[in-house]
C-alpha positions as CSV (number, residue, x, y, z in Angstrom):
1,M,177.5,29.5,75.0
2,T,180.0,32.0,76.4
3,R,179.3,34.0,79.5
4,K,179.3,37.7,79.0
5,K,181.3,39.9,81.3
6,W,180.1,43.3,82.6
7,R,182.3,45.1,80.1
8,D,180.7,43.2,77.2
9,L,177.2,44.4,78.1
10,G,175.6,47.4,76.4
11,P,174.2,50.4,78.4
12,A,170.6,49.1,78.3
13,Q,171.7,45.6,79.4
14,R,173.7,47.1,82.3
15,A,170.7,49.2,83.3
16,A,168.4,46.1,83.2
17,V,170.8,44.1,85.4
18,L,171.1,46.9,87.9
19,A,167.3,47.4,88.0
20,M,166.6,43.7,88.5
21,G,169.2,43.5,91.2
22,A,167.6,46.5,93.0
23,V,164.2,44.9,92.8
24,Q,165.5,41.7,94.2
25,V,167.3,43.4,97.1
26,A,164.2,45.5,97.8
27,L,161.9,42.5,97.8
28,A,164.2,40.6,100.2
29,A,164.5,43.6,102.5
30,V,160.7,44.1,102.7
31,A,160.2,40.4,103.3
32,W,162.9,40.1,106.0
33,T,161.5,43.2,107.7
34,D,157.9,41.8,107.6
35,L,159.2,38.5,109.0
36,A,161.1,40.1,111.8
37,R,158.1,42.2,112.9
38,R,155.5,39.4,112.5
39,P,154.8,37.3,115.5
40,G,155.7,33.6,115.1
41,E,152.1,32.4,115.4
42,R,151.3,34.4,112.3
43,V,153.9,32.7,110.2
44,N,153.3,29.3,108.4
45,G,156.3,27.3,109.6
46,P,159.6,28.2,111.4
47,K,160.7,31.8,111.0
48,R,164.4,30.7,110.5
49,M,163.3,28.6,107.5
50,W,161.5,31.5,106.0
51,A,164.5,33.8,106.7
52,A,166.7,31.4,104.6
53,V,164.1,31.0,101.9
54,I,163.8,34.8,101.4
55,G,167.5,34.8,100.4
56,I,166.7,32.8,97.3
57,N,166.6,35.2,94.3
58,F,163.1,36.6,93.5
59,L,161.3,33.3,94.3
60,G,162.1,33.4,98.0
61,P,160.4,36.7,98.9
62,L,157.5,35.9,96.6
63,A,157.0,32.5,98.2
64,Y,157.1,34.1,101.7
65,F,154.5,36.7,100.8
66,H,152.3,34.0,99.2
67,W,152.6,31.0,101.5
68,G,154.6,32.1,104.5
69,R,152.3,34.6,106.1
70,R,149.0,33.8,107.8
71,S,146.2,36.1,107.1
72,V,144.7,38.2,109.9
73,D,141.2,37.2,110.8
74,V,139.2,40.4,110.4
75,P,136.1,40.4,112.5
76,Q,132.9,40.7,110.5
77,A,130.8,43.8,111.1
78,Q,127.7,42.9,113.0
79,A,124.3,44.0,111.6
80,D,122.1,46.0,113.9
């Protein structure tokens, strides 16, 4: 199997590659921003580890959003 170069791709393939790259960068940016703003006690594990994991393709940010954040305990409304 030969690797295709950018010039060998058609317009639709180029657009798909650019769109996927933009999604990947956006996911990572949102995840890193959330990690930076979130207190350490609301993160499952070390923040430095999650910062490195977020840099792994699509899987890193998705893993952080799924397993890396601790949910906020929302107080239950008391019945009168």
